[in-house]
PALOLUM-921219 format. One record per atom (N, C-alpha, C): x, y, z. Coordinates in Angstrom, 3 decimals, m for minus. Example, Ala and Ser with C-alpha at 12.3 -4.5 7.8 and 13.67 -1.06 7.14 Angstrom:
2
(r (13.190, m5.690, 7.800))
(r (12.300, m4.500, 7.800))
(r (13.200, m3.300, 7.800))
(r (12.850, m2.250, 7.080))
(r (13.670, m1.060, 7.140))
(r (12.900, 0.030, 7.870))
% end
This chain:
260
(r (240.347, m26.634, 221.579))
(r (238.955, m26.590, 221.972))
(r (238.799, m25.879, 223.315))
(r (237.652, m25.274, 223.540))
(r (237.449, m24.577, 224.812))
(r (237.244, m25.565, 225.939))
(r (237.482, m25.114, 227.125))
(r (237.168, m25.944, 228.280))
(r (235.672, m25.889, 228.528))
(r (235.170, m26.844, 229.288))
(r (233.740, m26.844, 229.621))
(r (233.373, m25.587, 230.395))
(r (234.304, m25.092, 231.190))
(r (234.003, m23.931, 232.021))
(r (234.238, m22.621, 231.264))
(r (235.194, m22.668, 230.323))
(r (235.600, m21.420, 229.680))
(r (234.766, m21.057, 228.472))
(r (235.080, m21.654, 227.321))
(r (234.373, m21.322, 226.102))
(r (235.124, m20.284, 225.300))
(r (234.607, m19.980, 224.119))
(r (235.247, m19.009, 223.240))
(r (234.792, m17.592, 223.587))
(r (235.655, m16.601, 223.397))
(r (235.204, m15.218, 223.555))
(r (234.203, m14.877, 222.459))
(r (233.098, m14.256, 222.802))
(r (232.030, m13.990, 221.849))
(r (232.136, m12.576, 221.281))
(r (231.695, m12.450, 220.019))
(r (231.573, m11.131, 219.411))
(r (230.497, m10.343, 220.156))
(r (230.720, m9.051, 220.307))
(r (229.766, m8.208, 221.019))
(r (228.785, m7.555, 220.047))
(r (227.572, m7.351, 220.511))
(r (226.602, m6.578, 219.738))
(r (226.955, m5.100, 219.789))
(r (226.351, m4.348, 218.888))
(r (226.526, m2.898, 218.937))
(r (225.934, m2.359, 220.237))
(r (226.503, m1.272, 220.701))
(r (226.026, m0.654, 221.934))
(r (224.547, m0.286, 221.799))
(r (223.782, m0.650, 222.802))
(r (222.354, m0.346, 222.792))
(r (221.493, m1.433, 222.180))
(r (222.123, m2.451, 221.552))
(r (221.368, m3.548, 220.960))
(r (221.176, m4.666, 221.980))
(r (220.176, m5.496, 221.747))
(r (219.979, m6.652, 222.616))
(r (219.292, m7.771, 221.851))
(r (219.769, m8.966, 222.089))
(r (219.154, m10.182, 221.553))
(r (219.026, m11.152, 222.724))
(r (217.800, m11.543, 223.036))
(r (217.584, m12.367, 224.228))
(r (217.957, m13.833, 224.013))
(r (217.566, m14.393, 222.864))
(r (217.857, m15.796, 222.587))
(r (218.356, m15.949, 221.151))
(r (219.421, m16.748, 221.002))
(r (219.985, m17.032, 219.676))
(r (219.842, m18.523, 219.413))
(r (219.103, m18.860, 218.351))
(r (218.833, m20.254, 218.018))
(r (219.427, m20.548, 216.637))
(r (220.346, m21.503, 216.572))
(r (220.925, m21.902, 215.296))
(r (220.097, m23.011, 214.657))
(r (219.879, m22.908, 213.358))
(r (219.169, m23.940, 212.605))
(r (220.199, m24.611, 211.700))
(r (220.438, m25.889, 211.921))
(r (221.541, m26.573, 211.240))
(r (221.047, m27.850, 210.571))
(r (221.867, m28.342, 209.660))
(r (221.604, m29.640, 209.039))
(r (222.935, m30.265, 208.666))
(r (222.960, m31.594, 208.678))
(r (224.183, m32.287, 208.319))
(r (224.410, m32.338, 206.834))
(r (223.351, m32.183, 206.046))
(r (223.470, m32.184, 204.591))
(r (222.527, m31.145, 204.007))
(r (222.743, m30.807, 202.744))
(r (221.935, m29.779, 202.095))
(r (220.619, m30.325, 201.555))
(r (219.714, m29.401, 201.243))
(r (218.475, m29.767, 200.585))
(r (217.411, m30.374, 201.470))
(r (217.516, m30.196, 202.790))
(r (216.518, m30.802, 203.681))
(r (215.504, m29.787, 204.210))
(r (215.609, m28.525, 203.783))
(r (214.610, m27.544, 204.189))
(r (214.955, m26.751, 205.427))
(r (216.243, m26.584, 205.660))
(r (216.702, m25.851, 206.852))
(r (216.219, m24.406, 206.836))
(r (216.323, m23.753, 205.700))
(r (215.882, m22.352, 205.608))
(r (214.375, m22.250, 205.802))
(r (213.647, m23.232, 205.291))
(r (212.201, m23.222, 205.465))
(r (211.830, m23.327, 206.947))
(r (212.516, m24.198, 207.673))
(r (212.243, m24.334, 209.110))
(r (212.597, m23.039, 209.833))
(r (213.691, m22.398, 209.429))
(r (214.061, m21.101, 210.006))
(r (212.930, m20.096, 209.825))
(r (212.413, m20.023, 208.592))
(r (211.327, m19.090, 208.288))
(r (210.074, m19.420, 209.091))
(r (209.744, m20.701, 209.158))
(r (208.537, m21.117, 209.882))
(r (208.610, m20.746, 211.354))
(r (209.764, m20.978, 211.968))
(r (209.906, m20.662, 213.390))
(r (209.829, m19.159, 213.630))
(r (210.493, m18.377, 212.775))
(r (210.464, m16.921, 212.943))
(r (209.048, m16.376, 212.795))
(r (208.325, m16.867, 211.798))
(r (206.953, m16.405, 211.572))
(r (206.054, m16.805, 212.736))
(r (206.209, m18.043, 213.202))
(r (205.349, m18.522, 214.290))
(r (205.566, m17.713, 215.563))
(r (206.820, m17.410, 215.888))
(r (207.095, m16.612, 217.081))
(r (206.625, m15.170, 216.891))
(r (206.788, m14.635, 215.688))
(r (206.331, m13.264, 215.424))
(r (204.811, m13.170, 215.552))
(r (204.108, m14.193, 215.099))
(r (202.648, m14.223, 215.237))
(r (202.224, m14.172, 216.700))
(r (203.063, m14.713, 217.562))
(r (202.740, m14.761, 218.990))
(r (203.188, m13.505, 219.724))
(r (203.645, m12.523, 218.970))
(r (203.960, m11.237, 219.569))
(r (205.422, m11.020, 219.914))
(r (206.292, m11.966, 219.567))
(r (207.719, m11.798, 219.837))
(r (208.383, m11.029, 218.696))
(r (209.374, m10.231, 219.054))
(r (210.160, m9.546, 218.027))
(r (211.265, m10.496, 217.583))
(r (211.203, m10.903, 216.325))
(r (212.129, m11.918, 215.820))
(r (213.070, m11.351, 214.764))
(r (214.207, m11.988, 214.645))
(r (215.163, m11.652, 213.604))
(r (215.692, m12.925, 212.981))
(r (216.167, m12.802, 211.742))
(r (216.830, m13.910, 211.059))
(r (218.181, m13.428, 210.560))
(r (219.224, m14.084, 211.018))
(r (220.569, m13.843, 210.505))
(r (220.858, m14.960, 209.509))
(r (220.904, m14.603, 208.235))
(r (221.100, m15.585, 207.166))
(r (222.599, m15.824, 207.000))
(r (223.090, m16.857, 207.681))
(r (224.525, m17.157, 207.636))
(r (224.896, m18.051, 206.463))
(r (223.926, m18.405, 205.651))
(r (224.218, m19.193, 204.447))
(r (224.625, m18.212, 203.347))
(r (225.863, m17.737, 203.428))
(r (226.324, m16.629, 202.590))
(r (226.316, m16.980, 201.102))
(r (226.685, m18.204, 200.759))
(r (226.768, m18.567, 199.339))
(r (225.447, m19.108, 198.787))
(r (224.479, m19.359, 199.667))
(r (223.181, m19.850, 199.197))
(r (222.029, m19.214, 199.928))
(r (221.977, m17.880, 199.955))
(r (220.934, m17.200, 200.746))
(r (219.558, m17.324, 200.110))
(r (218.540, m17.554, 200.942))
(r (217.187, m17.683, 200.400))
(r (216.147, m16.965, 201.249))
(r (216.547, m16.464, 202.396))
(r (215.570, m15.879, 203.334))
(r (214.844, m14.661, 202.745))
(r (215.543, m13.666, 202.178))
(r (214.809, m12.491, 201.673))
(r (213.758, m12.841, 200.634))
(r (214.081, m13.758, 199.737))
(r (213.138, m14.160, 198.687))
(r (211.844, m14.690, 199.277))
(r (211.954, m15.524, 200.314))
(r (210.760, m16.132, 200.911))
(r (209.847, m15.093, 201.534))
(r (210.413, m13.967, 201.991))
(r (209.622, m12.908, 202.616))
(r (209.265, m11.790, 201.639))
(r (209.601, m11.973, 200.368))
(r (209.258, m10.967, 199.360))
(r (210.053, m9.692, 199.488))
(r (211.255, m9.773, 200.047))
(r (212.077, m8.586, 200.262))
(r (212.937, m8.314, 199.037))
(r (212.768, m7.147, 198.467))
(r (213.576, m6.752, 197.307))
(r (214.425, m5.515, 197.600))
(r (214.075, m4.773, 198.660))
(r (214.849, m3.579, 198.996))
(r (216.188, m3.954, 199.607))
(r (217.114, m3.028, 199.570))
(r (218.448, m3.262, 200.094))
(r (218.585, m2.715, 201.511))
(r (219.477, m3.319, 202.258))
(r (219.749, m2.838, 203.610))
(r (220.445, m1.478, 203.537))
(r (220.118, m0.614, 204.473))
(r (220.754, 0.697, 204.570))
(r (221.758, 0.681, 205.722))
(r (222.621, 1.667, 205.726))
(r (223.593, 1.724, 206.809))
(r (224.477, 2.941, 206.715))
(r (225.414, 3.020, 207.656))
(r (226.414, 4.087, 207.619))
(r (227.783, 3.451, 207.841))
(r (228.756, 4.237, 208.229))
(r (230.117, 3.724, 208.337))
(r (230.263, 2.653, 209.417))
(r (229.377, 2.643, 210.387))
(r (229.543, 1.721, 211.521))
(r (228.379, 0.761, 211.731))
(r (227.249, 1.010, 211.068))
(r (226.043, 0.253, 211.393))
(r (225.304, m0.191, 210.133))
(r (224.822, m1.443, 210.146))
(r (223.936, m1.949, 209.105))
(r (222.542, m2.068, 209.702))
(r (221.546, m1.561, 208.986))
(r (220.167, m1.650, 209.462))
(r (219.480, m2.834, 208.779))
(r (218.995, m3.783, 209.537))
(r (218.345, m4.937, 208.901))
(r (217.077, m4.519, 208.174))
(r (216.702, m5.303, 207.184))
(r (215.454, m5.063, 206.464))
(r (214.326, m5.756, 207.213))
(r (213.210, m5.082, 207.363))
(r (212.064, m5.656, 208.080))
(r (211.073, m6.263, 207.088))
(r (210.567, m7.443, 207.436))
(r (209.516, m8.027, 206.609))
(r (208.256, m7.180, 206.723))
(r (207.505, m7.116, 205.637))
(r (206.298, m6.284, 205.624))
(r (205.265, m6.794, 206.622))
(r (205.212, m8.091, 206.791))
(r (204.284, m8.695, 207.748))
(r (205.064, m9.109, 208.978))
(r (204.614, m8.756, 210.125))
(r (205.167, m9.145, 211.429))
(r (206.472, m8.442, 211.790))
(r (207.069, m7.692, 210.875))
(r (208.261, m6.918, 211.213))
(r (209.456, m7.742, 211.633))
(r (209.686, m8.884, 210.970))
(r (210.860, m9.711, 211.265))
(r (212.106, m9.017, 210.705))
(r (213.116, m8.805, 211.556))
(r (214.368, m8.196, 211.112))
(r (215.196, m9.230, 210.367))
(r (215.639, m8.896, 209.165))
(r (216.363, m9.858, 208.337))
(r (217.684, m9.262, 207.864))
(r (218.756, m10.011, 208.083))
(r (220.074, m9.625, 207.580))
(r (220.617, m10.779, 206.748))
(r (220.862, m10.511, 205.477))
(r (221.315, m11.530, 204.529))
(r (222.229, m10.871, 203.509))
(r (223.112, m11.644, 202.944))
(r (224.002, m11.090, 201.920))
(r (223.201, m10.575, 200.726))
(r (222.007, m11.170, 200.488))
(r (221.216, m10.754, 199.330))
(r (220.589, m9.378, 199.487))
(r (220.535, m8.834, 200.698))
(r (220.037, m7.465, 200.847))
(r (221.188, m6.465, 200.754))
(r (222.383, m6.970, 200.465))
(r (223.546, m6.104, 200.259))
(r (224.048, m6.137, 198.816))
(r (223.785, m7.239, 198.114))
(r (224.244, m7.363, 196.730))
(r (223.421, m6.483, 195.800))
(r (224.086, m5.992, 194.745))
(r (223.375, m5.170, 193.760))
(r (222.282, m5.971, 193.071))
(r (222.598, m7.206, 192.699))
(r (221.623, m8.109, 192.095))
(r (221.565, m9.383, 192.927))
(r (220.359, m9.846, 193.245))
(r (220.236, m11.005, 194.125))
(r (220.800, m12.278, 193.509))
(r (220.948, m12.304, 192.175))
(r (221.491, m13.494, 191.514))
(r (223.013, m13.456, 191.376))
(r (223.670, m12.375, 191.869))
(r (225.127, m12.316, 191.823))
(r (225.712, m13.393, 192.721))
(r (226.680, m14.177, 192.206))
(r (227.283, m15.212, 193.060))
(r (228.242, m14.611, 194.075))
(r (228.349, m15.258, 195.213))
(r (229.320, m14.857, 196.234))
(r (230.464, m15.869, 196.167))
(r (231.552, m15.480, 195.512))
(r (232.677, m16.387, 195.296))
(r (233.796, m15.982, 196.253))
(r (233.625, m16.355, 197.493))
(r (234.567, m15.979, 198.544))
(r (235.116, m17.224, 199.218))
(r (236.304, m17.065, 199.768))
(r (236.877, m18.154, 200.559))
(r (236.364, m18.093, 202.003))
(r (236.599, m19.197, 202.718))
(r (236.050, m19.369, 204.056))
(r (236.291, m18.231, 205.023))
(r (237.533, m17.740, 205.153))
(r (237.778, m16.679, 206.140))
(r (236.967, m15.414, 205.885))
(r (236.764, m15.078, 204.599))
(r (235.978, m13.877, 204.267))
(r (234.513, m14.107, 204.618))
(r (234.015, m15.299, 204.315))
(r (232.633, m15.626, 204.655))
(r (232.431, m15.591, 206.169))
(r (233.381, m16.167, 206.911))
(r (233.289, m16.153, 208.369))
(r (233.291, m14.742, 208.921))
(r (234.119, m13.874, 208.353))
(r (234.148, m12.483, 208.794))
(r (232.840, m11.770, 208.530))
(r (232.209, m12.103, 207.408))
(r (230.916, m11.494, 207.073))
(r (229.843, m11.918, 208.077))
(r (229.842, m13.186, 208.440))
(r (228.870, m13.677, 209.428))
(r (229.052, m12.953, 210.755))
(r (230.293, m12.773, 211.168))
(r (230.535, m12.057, 212.426))
(r (230.046, m10.615, 212.332))
(r (230.242, m9.977, 211.179))
(r (229.754, m8.601, 211.000))
(r (228.232, m8.537, 211.009))
(r (227.590, m9.569, 210.463))
(r (226.127, m9.595, 210.489))
(r (225.612, m9.587, 211.922))
(r (226.403, m10.116, 212.829))
(r (226.045, m10.098, 214.247))
(r (226.452, m8.781, 214.902))
(r (227.702, m8.385, 214.734))
(r (228.256, m7.276, 215.527))
(r (227.986, m5.895, 214.932))
(r (227.765, m5.801, 213.621))
(r (227.587, m4.493, 212.980))
(r (226.133, m4.195, 212.626))
(r (225.246, m5.148, 212.843))
(r (223.828, m4.954, 212.517))
(r (223.082, m4.428, 213.742))
(r (222.133, m3.546, 213.505))
(r (221.345, m2.957, 214.584))
(r (220.220, m3.928, 214.966))
(r (220.553, m4.890, 215.810))
(r (219.545, m5.815, 216.331))
(r (218.902, m5.154, 217.538))
(r (217.740, m4.557, 217.327))
(r (217.114, m3.711, 218.337))
(r (216.073, m4.481, 219.133))
(r (216.444, m4.887, 220.358))
(r (215.519, m5.539, 221.286))
(r (214.840, m6.754, 220.644))
(r (215.648, m7.678, 220.157))
(r (215.144, m8.890, 219.499))
(r (214.932, m9.984, 220.557))
(r (213.749, m10.577, 220.547))
(r (213.460, m11.666, 221.490))
(r (214.116, m12.971, 221.044))
(r (213.945, m13.311, 219.778))
(r (214.518, m14.540, 219.226))
(r (215.218, m14.225, 217.913))
(r (216.506, m14.552, 217.842))
(r (217.255, m14.424, 216.596))
(r (217.544, m15.831, 216.091))
(r (217.011, m16.149, 214.919))
(r (217.232, m17.450, 214.309))
(r (218.363, m17.340, 213.285))
(r (219.357, m18.195, 213.422))
(r (220.523, m18.156, 212.538))
(r (220.435, m19.321, 211.570))
(r (220.223, m18.998, 210.294))
(r (220.132, m20.018, 209.250))
(r (221.541, m20.317, 208.750))
(r (222.028, m21.519, 209.057))
(r (223.403, m21.862, 208.719))
(r (223.484, m22.736, 207.471))
(r (224.600, m22.682, 206.761))
(r (224.776, m23.596, 205.634))
(r (224.906, m25.022, 206.152))
(r (224.663, m26.010, 205.289))
(r (224.731, m27.401, 205.744))
(r (226.151, m27.834, 206.084))
(r (226.237, m28.885, 206.875))
(r (227.529, m29.476, 207.172))
(r (228.157, m28.946, 208.445))
(r (229.433, m29.259, 208.603))
(r (230.157, m28.925, 209.831))
(r (231.420, m28.136, 209.509))
(r (231.308, m27.214, 208.544))
(r (232.481, m26.487, 208.079))
(r (232.680, m25.135, 208.739))
(r (233.257, m24.207, 207.957))
(r (233.701, m22.911, 208.468))
(r (232.601, m22.105, 209.156))
(r (231.453, m21.974, 208.479))
(r (230.425, m21.062, 209.001))
(r (229.793, m21.577, 210.292))
(r (229.365, m22.855, 210.367))
(r (228.875, m23.325, 211.664))
(r (229.914, m23.171, 212.767))
(r (231.166, m23.424, 212.440))
(r (232.228, m23.263, 213.432))
(r (232.329, m21.807, 213.873))
(r (232.271, m20.879, 212.920))
(r (232.322, m19.451, 213.239))
(r (231.152, m19.041, 214.128))
(r (229.950, m19.506, 213.783))
(r (228.758, m19.150, 214.566))
(r (228.872, m19.691, 215.978))
(r (229.253, m20.950, 216.115))
(r (229.361, m21.562, 217.441))
(r (230.426, m20.879, 218.292))
(r (231.505, m20.443, 217.653))
(r (232.589, m19.813, 218.398))
(r (232.308, m18.352, 218.721))
(r (231.636, m17.651, 217.802))
(r (231.567, m16.193, 217.902))
(r (230.261, m15.650, 218.443))
(r (229.167, m16.399, 218.294))
(r (227.861, m15.924, 218.733))
(r (227.433, m16.648, 220.007))
(r (226.707, m15.981, 220.883))
(r (226.236, m16.620, 222.121))
(r (225.011, m17.495, 221.844))
(r (225.234, m18.614, 221.162))
(r (224.139, m19.487, 220.747))
(r (223.553, m20.212, 221.956))
(r (222.242, m20.086, 222.139))
(r (221.569, m20.733, 223.258))
(r (221.263, m22.194, 222.972))
(r (221.233, m22.552, 221.707))
(r (220.970, m23.934, 221.336))
(r (220.714, m24.033, 219.852))
(r (220.707, m25.280, 219.350))
(r (220.470, m25.478, 217.920))
(r (219.291, m26.412, 217.700))
(r (218.689, m26.269, 216.528))
(r (217.654, m27.177, 216.055))
(r (218.214, m27.855, 214.805))
(r (218.198, m29.176, 214.783))
(r (218.714, m29.943, 213.643))
(r (217.554, m30.284, 212.711))
(r (217.746, m30.034, 211.414))
(r (216.727, m30.348, 210.415))
(r (217.234, m31.513, 209.567))
(r (216.368, m32.484, 209.334))
(r (216.785, m33.670, 208.593))
(r (215.623, m34.197, 207.763))
(r (215.850, m35.314, 207.068))
(r (214.833, m35.940, 206.233))
(r (214.718, m37.417, 206.611))
(r (213.741, m38.155, 206.065))
(r (213.448, m39.485, 206.600))
(r (214.420, m40.610, 206.227))
(r (215.320, m40.414, 205.267))
(r (216.154, m41.530, 204.822))
(r (216.911, m42.181, 205.976))
(r (217.295, m43.429, 205.784))
(r (217.934, m44.179, 206.852))
(r (219.253, m43.550, 207.281))
(r (219.927, m42.887, 206.341))
(r (221.205, m42.262, 206.707))
(r (221.002, m41.070, 207.638))
(r (219.739, m40.747, 207.928))
(r (219.445, m39.628, 208.818))
(r (220.150, m39.777, 210.164))
(r (220.249, m41.009, 210.640))
(r (220.853, m41.196, 211.955))
(r (222.312, m40.748, 211.967))
(r (223.029, m41.075, 210.886))
(r (224.424, m40.650, 210.800))
(r (224.523, m39.130, 210.676))
(r (223.654, m38.543, 209.847))
(r (223.704, m37.099, 209.606))
(r (223.360, m36.323, 210.880))
(r (222.310, m36.761, 211.573))
(r (221.918, m36.094, 212.815))
(r (223.040, m36.204, 213.840))
(r (223.669, m37.362, 213.906))
(r (224.758, m37.555, 214.864))
(r (225.932, m36.624, 214.574))
(r (226.233, m36.403, 213.293))
(r (227.333, m35.493, 212.950))
(r (227.042, m34.085, 213.478))
(r (225.826, m33.592, 213.220))
(r (225.455, m32.259, 213.696))
(r (225.443, m32.223, 215.224))
(r (224.908, m33.273, 215.816))
(r (224.851, m33.349, 217.280))
(r (226.260, m33.348, 217.872))
(r (227.136, m34.164, 217.310))
(r (228.491, m34.291, 217.862))
(r (229.293, m33.002, 217.701))
(r (229.068, m32.270, 216.591))
(r (229.765, m30.990, 216.442))
(r (229.304, m30.015, 217.518))
(r (227.996, m29.942, 217.709))
(r (227.469, m29.037, 218.736))
(r (227.995, m29.426, 220.112))
(r (228.071, m30.723, 220.366))
(r (228.561, m31.191, 221.652))
(r (230.025, m30.801, 221.855))
(r (230.827, m30.914, 220.801))
(r (232.234, m30.518, 220.895))
(r (232.381, m29.043, 221.232))
(r (231.415, m28.236, 220.745))
(r (231.457, m26.793, 220.966))
(r (230.649, m26.390, 222.200))
(r (230.094, m27.395, 222.912))
(r (229.334, m27.161, 224.141))
(r (228.077, m26.320, 223.889))
(r (227.419, m26.595, 222.750))
(r (226.157, m25.941, 222.406))
(r (225.031, m26.946, 222.588))
(r (223.988, m26.632, 223.341))
(r (222.878, m27.582, 223.532))
(r (222.131, m27.851, 222.221))
(r (221.787, m29.119, 221.993))
(r (220.913, m29.488, 220.881))
(r (219.492, m29.556, 221.436))
(r (218.650, m28.648, 220.993))
(r (217.325, m28.484, 221.591))
(r (216.310, m29.468, 221.034))
(r (216.489, m29.859, 219.779))
(r (215.540, m30.783, 219.179))
(r (215.847, m30.991, 217.714))
(r (215.077, m31.885, 217.090))
(r (215.261, m32.199, 215.674))
(r (213.915, m32.086, 214.963))
(r (213.962, m31.578, 213.734))
(r (212.770, m31.467, 212.883))
(r (212.973, m32.358, 211.668))
(r (211.985, m33.187, 211.387))
(r (212.035, m34.001, 210.167))
(r (211.193, m33.331, 209.090))
(r (211.827, m33.025, 207.971))
(r (211.124, m32.446, 206.822))
(r (210.891, m33.541, 205.778))
(r (209.955, m33.302, 204.873))
(r (209.588, m34.293, 203.846))
(r (209.154, m35.605, 204.492))
(r (208.518, m35.516, 205.628))
(r (208.191, m36.709, 206.409))
(r (207.204, m37.615, 205.670))
(r (206.228, m37.005, 205.018))
(r (205.230, m37.791, 204.296))
(r (204.481, m36.874, 203.334))
(r (203.755, m37.476, 202.410))
(r (202.863, m36.747, 201.508))
(r (201.445, m37.208, 201.805))
(r (200.587, m36.248, 202.073))
(r (199.197, m36.600, 202.350))
(r (198.400, m36.592, 201.061))
(r (197.792, m37.716, 200.736))
(r (196.999, m37.830, 199.510))
(r (195.832, m36.843, 199.566))
(r (195.698, m35.975, 198.558))
(r (194.615, m34.975, 198.591))
(r (193.224, m35.591, 198.453))
(r (193.142, m36.831, 197.969))
(r (191.846, m37.467, 197.754))
(r (191.383, m38.296, 198.951))
(r (192.308, m39.109, 199.499))
(r (191.880, m40.025, 200.569))
(r (192.495, m39.699, 201.931))
(r (193.492, m38.797, 201.943))
(r (194.107, m38.416, 203.206))
(r (195.177, m39.364, 203.699))
(r (195.464, m40.414, 202.948))
(r (196.488, m41.379, 203.364))
(r (197.865, m40.726, 203.347))
(r (198.685, m41.045, 204.353))
(r (200.042, m40.516, 204.429))
(r (201.002, m41.465, 203.709))
(r (201.673, m40.943, 202.699))
(r (202.576, m41.747, 201.872))
(r (204.006, m41.366, 202.207))
(r (204.828, m42.347, 202.549))
(r (206.232, m42.103, 202.893))
(r (207.076, m42.053, 201.617))
(r (207.048, m40.903, 200.964))
(r (207.705, m40.751, 199.667))
(r (209.206, m41.030, 199.762))
(r (209.834, m40.575, 200.834))
(r (211.284, m40.713, 200.973))
(r (211.667, m41.842, 201.931))
(r (210.763, m42.795, 202.114))
(r (211.066, m43.934, 202.969))
(r (210.515, m43.765, 204.373))
(r (210.610, m44.833, 205.116))
(r (210.107, m44.843, 206.483))
(r (210.928, m43.908, 207.370))
(r (210.246, m43.198, 208.238))
(r (210.926, m42.265, 209.134))
(r (211.808, m43.005, 210.136))
(r (212.994, m42.438, 210.388))
(r (213.905, m42.983, 211.394))
(r (214.280, m41.927, 212.432))
(r (213.593, m40.789, 212.375))
(r (214.002, m39.678, 213.230))
(r (213.737, m39.962, 214.705))
(r (212.682, m40.711, 214.997))
(r (212.373, m41.007, 216.400))
(r (213.480, m41.840, 217.047))
(r (213.989, m42.826, 216.288))
(r (215.066, m43.659, 216.827))
(r (216.325, m42.842, 217.064))
(r (216.649, m41.999, 216.071))
(r (217.853, m41.173, 216.208))
(r (217.731, m40.218, 217.382))
(r (216.564, m39.594, 217.533))
(r (216.355, m38.638, 218.621))
(r (216.407, m39.333, 219.973))
(r (215.805, m40.517, 220.044))
(r (215.799, m41.255, 221.313))
(r (217.213, m41.657, 221.714))
(r (218.000, m42.093, 220.724))
(r (219.376, m42.498, 221.016))
(r (220.201, m41.332, 221.560))
(r (219.942, m40.135, 221.029))
(r (220.713, m38.963, 221.441))
(r (220.084, m38.228, 222.624))
(r (218.875, m38.620, 222.980))
(r (218.218, m37.986, 224.116))
(r (217.704, m36.590, 223.840))
(r (217.246, m36.358, 222.605))
(r (216.707, m35.043, 222.243))
(r (215.273, m35.216, 221.733))
(r (214.430, m34.196, 221.892))
(r (213.043, m34.324, 221.442))
(r (212.897, m34.097, 219.935))
(r (211.839, m34.670, 219.381))
(r (211.451, m34.384, 217.994))
(r (210.510, m33.184, 218.029))
(r (210.921, m32.089, 217.398))
(r (210.117, m30.866, 217.411))
(r (208.910, m30.940, 216.486))
(r (208.983, m31.801, 215.482))
(r (207.870, m31.896, 214.558))
(r (208.265, m32.628, 213.294))
(r (207.252, m33.100, 212.566))
(r (207.456, m33.774, 211.289))
(r (206.646, m33.030, 210.232))
(r (207.354, m32.465, 209.273))
(r (206.707, m31.633, 208.262))
(r (206.391, m32.454, 207.020))
(r (205.190, m32.327, 206.488))
(r (204.844, m33.072, 205.279))
(r (205.426, m32.411, 204.023))
(r (205.414, m33.153, 202.935))
(r (205.702, m32.573, 201.625))
(r (204.454, m31.788, 201.220))
(r (204.570, m30.482, 201.105))
(r (203.412, m29.640, 200.821))
(r (203.781, m28.609, 199.759))
(r (203.256, m28.748, 198.538))
(r (203.583, m27.805, 197.468))
(r (203.269, m26.357, 197.825))
(r (202.338, m26.152, 198.741))
(r (201.968, m24.781, 199.122))
(r (203.143, m24.044, 199.737))
(r (204.026, m24.756, 200.442))
(r (205.190, m24.117, 201.047))
(r (206.083, m23.516, 199.966))
(r (206.375, m24.314, 198.947))
(r (207.242, m23.846, 197.862))
(r (206.589, m22.694, 197.104))
(r (205.279, m22.799, 196.898))
(r (204.568, m21.741, 196.170))
(r (204.630, m20.422, 196.931))
(r (204.386, m20.470, 198.231))
(r (204.410, m19.248, 199.035))
(r (205.814, m18.646, 199.094))
(r (206.829, m19.512, 199.159))
(r (208.207, m19.014, 199.180))
(r (208.545, m18.335, 197.860))
(r (208.151, m18.953, 196.758))
(r (208.418, m18.368, 195.435))
(r (207.686, m17.043, 195.259))
(r (206.508, m16.932, 195.858))
(r (205.717, m15.697, 195.756))
(r (206.177, m14.634, 196.746))
(r (207.091, m15.008, 197.656))
(r (207.527, m14.061, 198.684))
(r (206.475, m13.833, 199.754))
(r (205.636, m14.839, 199.973))
(r (204.539, m14.704, 200.942))
(r (204.595, m15.814, 201.994))
(r (205.793, m16.140, 202.423))
(r (205.949, m17.235, 203.365))
(r (205.214, m16.971, 204.679))
(r (205.031, m15.707, 204.997))
(r (204.362, m15.337, 206.251))
(r (202.886, m15.720, 206.257))
(r (202.333, m16.134, 205.096))
(r (200.930, m16.523, 205.028))
(r (200.714, m17.987, 205.408))
(r (201.809, m18.737, 205.534))
(r (201.684, m20.172, 205.785))
(r (201.231, m20.433, 207.218))
(r (200.237, m21.286, 207.334))
(r (199.785, m21.736, 208.647))
(r (200.438, m23.086, 208.912))
(r (201.225, m23.177, 209.962))
(r (201.980, m24.402, 210.205))
(r (201.755, m24.910, 211.624))
(r (200.960, m25.960, 211.772))
(r (200.717, m26.513, 213.111))
(r (201.729, m27.583, 213.523))
(r (202.632, m27.933, 212.611))
(r (203.481, m29.115, 212.814))
(r (204.628, m28.878, 213.787))
(r (204.976, m27.622, 214.031))
(r (206.116, m27.324, 214.898))
(r (205.681, m26.838, 216.280))
(r (204.447, m27.110, 216.642))
(r (203.916, m26.610, 217.916))
(r (204.741, m27.074, 219.102))
(r (205.173, m28.325, 219.096))
(r (205.969, m28.851, 220.213))
(r (207.301, m28.120, 220.313))
(r (207.924, m27.874, 219.158))
(r (209.189, m27.161, 219.159))
(r (209.055, m25.733, 219.623))
(r (207.982, m25.074, 219.206))
(r (207.754, m23.685, 219.618))
(r (207.621, m23.596, 221.141))
(r (206.887, m24.533, 221.721))
(r (206.695, m24.513, 223.169))
(r (208.020, m24.735, 223.896))
(r (208.849, m25.621, 223.369))
(r (210.161, m25.866, 223.978))
(r (211.024, m24.609, 223.932))
(r (211.049, m23.947, 222.791))
(r (211.873, m22.744, 222.637))
(r (211.346, m21.603, 223.504))
(r (210.033, m21.538, 223.676))
(r (209.462, m20.493, 224.529))
(r (209.926, m20.638, 225.977))
(r (210.232, m21.853, 226.383))
(r (210.588, m22.124, 227.769))
(r (212.087, m22.104, 228.032))
(r (212.861, m21.672, 227.051))
(r (214.309, m21.598, 227.246))
(r (214.656, m20.606, 228.358))
% end
């Protein structure tokens, strides 16, 4: 492990490129909406005039291009990959799905190859004057999160979770991994927090009572927001129009990230 003073040597960007802030989006388990939170944060910052990028490090389960309606492939030459820009807001996106011939082709690779690809997405991609680069990581504490924490100059992570009682254990796992790697945990987002009845407006705790406040308080990190179960999110993602979503729930998190 690195010393507190030292740290791991980081991969370098291409000459002439710049990324001001790198924010990792992580989760202790799958299926909690980590990619959705990544998309929401990138869109919200882009709306505010920041140049944003998304590095889709979930190599075996990429979903970012689909949510933005991207079907074109990334272009490049022998030394450089050019990210694909979203039609709305010009978010730079680098994902394995913009390199595959067919987006449904499986990526059946072992860990070291996947880790090398993630590093190339950072070092070989033309990240041109990006204010915020959001890194969508696969769930858990395995090869890819380790590669990102070791190789990229991550300014901090946002943990995404759901309301079940085991959330405290899952959040702690993600928190403890980041702590071991000396990466700040900036906050936690609870997804599937509640369902709002369309008729009476009552908030229904479909997945049980929220425990995220207790977990966050114990770890000393802020809650960035609680996202409801909203079918419109899934519909917009399926239509490739995620940039149309209006999301007021992450306002606290956005303000925190702006002040980094």
